[in-house]
C-alpha positions as CSV (number, residue, x, y, z in Angstrom):
1,M,32.9,15.3,-48.9
2,S,33.5,11.9,-46.6
3,Q,30.8,9.7,-46.3
4,P,29.2,10.2,-43.0
5,R,29.4,7.7,-40.5
6,M,27.0,6.1,-37.7
7,V,26.8,3.1,-35.3
8,F,23.5,0.6,-35.4
9,H,23.3,-1.3,-32.5
10,H,20.9,-4.5,-32.0
11,P,21.6,-7.2,-29.5
12,H,20.6,-9.9,-31.9
13,P,21.3,-10.8,-35.3
14,V,19.7,-8.8,-38.2
15,R,18.8,-10.6,-41.1
16,A,16.5,-10.3,-44.4
17,G,13.2,-12.3,-44.6
18,A,12.6,-12.2,-40.5
19,Q,8.6,-13.1,-40.4
20,T,7.9,-11.2,-36.8
21,A,8.2,-7.6,-36.4
22,S,10.5,-7.4,-33.9
23,G,13.0,-9.1,-36.3
24,V,11.8,-6.6,-39.8
25,R,12.3,-3.7,-37.9
26,P,16.0,-3.7,-37.1
27,F,16.6,-4.8,-41.2
28,R,14.4,-1.9,-42.5
29,M,15.7,0.4,-40.3
30,L,19.5,-0.5,-41.0
31,E,19.0,-0.6,-44.6
32,A,17.0,2.8,-44.4
33,F,20.3,4.4,-42.9
34,A,22.3,2.7,-45.8
35,A,20.1,4.2,-48.4
36,L,20.4,7.5,-47.0
37,G,24.3,7.2,-47.7
38,Y,25.8,6.5,-44.2
39,A,28.5,4.2,-43.6
40,V,27.3,2.3,-40.9
41,D,29.3,0.0,-38.4
42,A,26.8,-2.3,-37.4
43,V,27.1,-3.5,-33.8
44,V,25.0,-6.3,-34.1
45,G,24.4,-10.3,-33.3
46,T,25.8,-12.4,-30.5
47,A,27.6,-10.7,-27.7
48,R,31.3,-12.2,-29.3
49,E,30.2,-10.5,-32.7
50,R,29.2,-7.3,-31.3
51,A,32.3,-7.0,-29.2
52,Q,34.4,-7.5,-32.7
53,V,32.6,-4.3,-34.1
54,I,32.9,-2.3,-31.0
55,A,36.5,-2.6,-31.1
56,T,36.8,-1.4,-34.6
57,V,34.6,1.6,-33.5
58,R,36.7,2.2,-30.4
59,A,39.8,2.2,-32.7
60,R,38.1,4.6,-35.2
61,L,37.4,6.6,-32.8
62,R,40.9,6.8,-31.3
63,A,42.3,7.4,-34.9
64,G,39.8,10.7,-34.7
65,E,37.2,9.9,-37.0
66,A,33.9,11.3,-36.1
67,Y,30.3,9.6,-35.8
68,D,27.3,11.5,-36.6
69,F,25.3,9.3,-34.0
70,M,24.5,6.0,-32.5
71,Y,21.2,4.2,-33.4
72,S,20.0,1.3,-31.1
73,E,17.0,-1.0,-31.4
74,S,16.2,-2.8,-28.2
75,S,15.2,-6.3,-28.0
76,T,12.0,-7.5,-26.5
77,E,14.5,-9.1,-23.9
78,P,16.4,-7.3,-21.5
79,T,19.6,-6.2,-23.0
80,L,21.6,-8.3,-20.2
81,L,20.0,-11.7,-21.1
82,T,19.8,-11.5,-25.0
83,E,22.3,-14.4,-25.3
84,P,20.4,-17.8,-26.3
85,H,21.1,-18.8,-22.8
86,H,20.1,-15.7,-21.0
87,L,22.8,-15.6,-18.7
88,P,24.3,-11.9,-17.9
89,L,27.7,-13.2,-19.0
90,H,28.9,-9.5,-20.6
91,P,27.2,-6.9,-18.4
92,T,29.1,-4.1,-19.4
93,L,29.5,-5.1,-23.0
94,D,26.5,-2.6,-24.3
95,F,26.2,0.1,-21.8
96,G,29.7,0.5,-21.8
97,F,30.3,1.2,-25.0
98,M,27.1,3.5,-25.2
99,R,28.9,5.1,-22.3
100,Q,32.4,5.6,-24.2
101,L,30.3,7.1,-27.4
102,K,28.5,9.7,-25.1
103,A,32.2,10.5,-23.7
104,A,33.3,10.8,-27.0
105,G,30.4,13.7,-27.9
106,V,28.3,11.2,-30.1
107,P,24.6,11.7,-29.4
108,L,22.4,8.5,-28.7
109,G,19.1,7.3,-29.9
110,L,17.2,4.1,-28.9
111,F,14.0,2.5,-29.9
112,Y,12.4,0.8,-27.1
113,R,9.7,-1.7,-28.1
114,D,8.7,-3.7,-25.4
115,V,6.6,-2.7,-22.2
116,Y,4.7,-6.1,-21.8
117,W,6.6,-6.3,-18.7
118,R,4.8,-3.8,-17.3
119,F,1.4,-5.5,-17.0
120,P,0.3,-8.0,-14.2
121,G,0.3,-11.0,-16.3
122,Y,4.0,-11.1,-17.5
123,G,6.4,-14.3,-16.7
124,L,3.7,-15.7,-14.7
125,N,4.9,-19.0,-15.9
126,L,8.3,-18.4,-15.1
127,P,9.9,-19.5,-11.7
128,R,9.7,-16.8,-9.2
129,W,13.5,-16.1,-9.5
130,K,13.6,-15.9,-13.1
131,R,10.6,-13.6,-13.2
132,A,12.4,-11.4,-10.6
133,A,15.9,-11.2,-12.1
134,A,13.9,-10.5,-15.7
135,L,12.1,-7.8,-14.0
136,W,15.3,-6.3,-12.4
137,A,17.2,-6.3,-15.5
138,Y,14.4,-4.7,-17.6
139,H,14.3,-1.8,-14.8
140,H,18.4,-1.7,-15.6
141,D,18.0,-1.0,-19.1
142,L,15.7,1.8,-18.3
143,R,18.1,3.3,-15.4
144,Q,20.7,3.0,-18.1
145,Y,18.4,4.8,-20.6
146,R,18.2,7.8,-18.5
147,S,21.4,8.2,-17.9
148,L,22.7,7.7,-21.3
149,L,20.3,8.5,-24.4
150,D,19.7,11.9,-25.7
151,R,16.5,10.2,-27.7
152,L,14.1,7.3,-26.6
153,Y,11.9,6.3,-29.3
154,L,8.9,4.7,-28.7
155,P,6.2,3.3,-30.8
156,S,3.8,6.3,-30.0
157,L,3.6,8.8,-27.2
158,P,0.8,6.8,-25.0
159,M,3.6,4.4,-24.8
160,S,5.3,7.1,-22.9
161,A,2.8,6.4,-19.6
162,Y,4.3,2.9,-19.2
163,V,8.4,4.4,-19.4
164,P,7.9,7.1,-16.9
165,E,11.7,6.6,-16.1
166,I,12.5,8.6,-19.2
167,P,12.0,12.6,-19.2
168,I,9.0,13.2,-21.7
169,E,11.5,16.2,-23.5
170,R,13.6,13.2,-24.5
171,V,10.9,10.8,-25.8
172,R,9.8,10.8,-29.5
173,A,7.2,8.5,-31.7
174,L,9.1,6.4,-34.2
175,P,6.3,4.3,-35.8
176,P,6.8,1.2,-37.7
177,G,7.3,1.7,-41.9
178,H,6.6,0.4,-44.6
179,G,9.1,-0.3,-48.1
180,G,10.1,-3.0,-50.1
181,L,6.6,-3.7,-51.9
182,A,5.0,-1.3,-54.5
183,P,1.2,0.1,-54.2
184,V,-1.0,-2.6,-55.8
185,A,-3.8,-1.5,-58.5
186,A,-7.3,-0.7,-57.5
187,R,-9.1,-3.7,-58.0
188,P,-12.1,-3.1,-60.4
189,R,-15.7,-3.3,-58.3
190,K,-18.9,-2.4,-59.7
191,S,-22.1,-1.8,-56.9
192,G,-23.1,-4.7,-55.3
193,E,-20.3,-7.1,-56.1
194,P,-18.5,-8.8,-53.3
195,L,-16.0,-6.7,-51.3
196,H,-12.8,-8.4,-50.4
197,L,-11.5,-7.5,-46.9
198,L,-7.6,-8.8,-46.0
199,Y,-6.6,-9.1,-42.1
200,V,-2.6,-9.8,-42.2
201,G,-1.4,-10.2,-38.5
202,G,-1.6,-12.2,-35.2
203,M,-4.1,-14.4,-33.6
204,G,-4.8,-14.7,-30.1
205,A,-5.3,-12.7,-27.0
206,N,-4.3,-9.0,-28.0
207,Y,-6.1,-9.5,-31.0
208,P,-9.6,-10.6,-30.9
209,L,-11.2,-10.3,-34.4
210,H,-15.1,-11.9,-33.4
211,R,-17.0,-8.9,-34.4
212,L,-15.2,-9.3,-37.8
213,F,-16.3,-12.8,-38.3
214,E,-20.0,-12.4,-37.5
215,A,-20.2,-9.7,-39.7
216,V,-18.9,-12.0,-42.7
217,H,-21.4,-14.5,-41.5
218,Q,-24.4,-12.1,-42.1
219,L,-23.5,-10.6,-45.0
220,P,-23.1,-12.8,-48.2
221,Q,-21.5,-10.2,-50.3
222,L,-18.0,-9.8,-48.1
223,R,-14.9,-12.1,-48.5
224,L,-12.4,-12.3,-45.8
225,T,-9.2,-13.4,-46.1
226,V,-6.7,-13.6,-42.9
227,C,-3.3,-14.3,-43.2
228,T,-1.9,-15.5,-40.1
229,R,1.0,-18.0,-38.7
230,E,-0.4,-21.4,-38.8
231,A,0.6,-22.2,-35.2
232,E,-2.0,-19.1,-33.9
233,W,-4.5,-20.0,-36.4
234,R,-4.8,-23.9,-34.9
235,A,-5.2,-22.5,-31.1
236,V,-7.6,-20.2,-32.2
237,A,-9.5,-21.7,-34.7
238,A,-12.6,-23.2,-32.2
239,Q,-13.1,-19.9,-31.6
240,Y,-14.2,-18.5,-34.9
241,P,-16.6,-21.0,-37.0
242,L,-16.3,-20.5,-40.7
243,P,-19.4,-19.6,-42.9
244,E,-20.2,-22.3,-45.7
245,G,-18.4,-21.6,-49.1
246,E,-15.3,-20.3,-49.6
247,R,-16.3,-16.5,-48.3
248,V,-13.2,-17.1,-45.6
249,R,-10.0,-18.2,-46.6
250,I,-7.1,-18.8,-43.8
251,V,-3.5,-18.4,-45.4
252,H,0.1,-18.4,-44.0
253,A,2.0,-16.6,-46.4
254,S,4.8,-13.7,-45.8
255,G,6.8,-11.5,-47.9
256,S,6.5,-11.5,-51.3
257,G,3.6,-14.4,-50.9
258,L,1.7,-11.1,-49.4
259,I,1.3,-9.4,-53.1
260,P,-1.4,-11.7,-54.2
261,L,-3.5,-11.0,-51.1
262,Y,-3.2,-7.6,-51.3
263,E,-3.8,-7.2,-55.0
264,M,-7.3,-9.0,-54.5
265,A,-8.1,-6.6,-51.2
266,D,-10.4,-3.9,-51.2
267,V,-10.4,-3.3,-47.7
268,C,-7.8,-4.4,-44.7
269,V,-8.7,-5.0,-41.4
270,L,-7.3,-3.6,-37.9
271,F,-11.1,-4.0,-36.3
272,V,-9.4,-5.6,-33.1
273,Q,-11.4,-5.6,-30.0
274,P,-10.1,-2.7,-27.9
275,Q,-7.8,-3.0,-24.5
276,P,-5.2,-1.3,-22.8
277,Y,-2.5,-2.9,-25.3
278,W,-4.2,-1.3,-28.5
279,T,-4.3,2.2,-26.7
280,F,-0.4,2.8,-27.9
281,A,0.3,-0.5,-29.5
282,V,1.3,0.7,-33.4
283,P,1.1,-2.6,-35.4
284,V,3.8,-3.1,-38.5
285,K,1.0,-4.1,-40.7
286,Q,-1.1,-0.4,-40.4
287,F,1.5,1.1,-42.1
288,E,2.2,-1.7,-44.8
289,Y,-1.3,-1.5,-45.7
290,I,-0.9,2.2,-46.4
291,G,1.9,1.4,-48.0
292,M,0.1,-0.6,-50.4
293,G,-2.1,1.8,-51.4
294,L,-5.2,0.4,-49.2
295,P,-7.8,1.7,-46.9
296,I,-8.1,0.3,-43.4
297,L,-11.1,-0.7,-41.1
298,A,-10.6,0.2,-37.7
299,S,-12.0,0.4,-34.3
300,E,-12.9,3.1,-32.0
301,G,-10.7,3.2,-28.6
302,T,-7.2,1.7,-30.4
303,L,-4.7,4.2,-31.6
304,S,-4.9,2.9,-34.9
305,G,-8.1,4.0,-34.8
306,D,-7.2,7.3,-34.2
307,F,-5.2,7.6,-37.0
308,V,-6.9,6.4,-39.5
309,R,-9.7,8.6,-38.3
310,D,-7.2,11.5,-38.1
311,H,-5.8,10.9,-41.5
312,G,-8.8,10.1,-43.5
313,V,-7.1,6.5,-44.5
314,G,-10.6,4.4,-43.9
315,W,-13.1,4.1,-41.3
316,T,-12.9,3.8,-37.7
317,L,-16.0,2.2,-35.9
318,P,-17.5,1.2,-32.7
319,Y,-16.3,-2.4,-31.8
320,D,-20.0,-3.5,-32.7
321,T,-21.4,-5.9,-35.0
322,A,-24.2,-4.2,-36.3
323,A,-22.0,-0.6,-36.6
324,L,-19.8,-2.7,-38.6
325,L,-22.5,-4.6,-40.8
326,L,-23.8,-0.9,-41.4
327,Q,-20.6,0.2,-42.5
328,L,-19.9,-2.8,-44.8
329,Q,-23.2,-2.6,-46.9
330,H,-22.3,1.0,-47.4
331,L,-19.3,-0.1,-49.1
332,V,-20.5,-2.8,-50.7
333,Q,-22.8,-0.3,-52.5
334,T,-20.7,2.5,-53.3
335,P,-17.2,1.5,-54.3
336,D,-16.7,5.0,-54.7
337,A,-16.1,5.8,-51.2
338,V,-13.9,3.0,-51.1
339,A,-11.9,4.6,-53.7
340,A,-11.6,7.8,-52.2
341,R,-9.8,6.5,-48.9
342,R,-7.6,4.5,-51.0
343,A,-6.5,8.0,-52.7
344,Q,-5.8,9.2,-49.0
345,S,-3.5,6.4,-48.5
346,L,-1.7,6.6,-51.5
347,A,-0.7,10.3,-50.6
348,L,0.2,9.5,-47.3
349,A,2.2,6.8,-48.0
350,P,5.5,8.8,-48.5
351,H,5.3,10.4,-45.3
352,H,5.7,6.5,-43.2
353,S,8.0,4.5,-45.2
354,W,10.8,3.1,-43.4
355,L,13.2,5.7,-45.2
356,A,11.5,8.4,-43.6
357,R,11.8,7.3,-40.5
358,S,15.4,6.7,-41.1
359,Q,15.3,10.4,-41.9
360,Q,13.7,11.4,-38.5
361,V,16.4,9.6,-36.8
362,V,19.0,11.6,-38.7
363,S,17.2,14.8,-37.8
364,D,16.8,14.3,-34.0
365,L,20.5,13.2,-33.7
366,R,22.7,14.2,-36.4
367,R,25.8,16.0,-34.8
368,R,26.4,19.0,-36.2
369,V,30.2,20.6,-36.5
């Protein structure tokens, strides 16, 4: 039996070792499709690089080769503006290609990652004409998606409220996954011994962690490691005075450098202040925490908090220092409570790997002949 073939599309280079979610996800999905046994024609990179692979795919279609489906990972930028100079010099390259695939009967799916442009604060630092051009280009993407796609994938279904142009029956949730790191062994801990908390992620307006820092100040048995980009920490450090001693560590690790941090952690943290962004956002680290077999402390009023509560992989609390302290005091004194939620994370992890995400796409899109 011949190897099944698919098209993978992303209007930027796809490389191992990316440091941002928008770079990690395309690489992991491409890797997962290959692991499923697909011959992948990767239409990625610059417009010139994509055009070269598009020509190869068109030649294969003319020769009668079959493609099971095309899967695309969108950019945070509008498709027309993804070249380094942000000029729309190739206006028909990507959508013209997708239209040809559709005419050939190839099912099309695309993951749409970004709706920041839907919020009032978008582009206020840009000249008015640039902001208007970007907004037009974002709307152009959605018009094309409506006419072309069999499936629009979003990080979560609540995000569909910000993409009303696409009929809801064509929308599916395809959150991030985890992969590449094995679960860490449980750290032995007796009642009353320090509880190690770990936060990995951004710092700034969308990631307020003030209540977490307040709790660490007040409960001496807590140890907190915050892993974030150095520039982001410098920008907010004045908002987060550190307690005396070494109860809080600020580090700037990534990739395999995270393993020692996970090995030292008892509980991982997504205890951010609720705001509209968090009602539909799904951080990559949510599923990496689960993949490492660690329980999660999350806040009510966030989609992550709903997930943690519904799947029993941690604790979901009001964004309130007193409520947080009460829960953390209990966890300090009750190691078995941490172990029980850790077991839930380990049991859930196989269902939320990058491989599982790619299997969902294949199930949704694969052309049956």
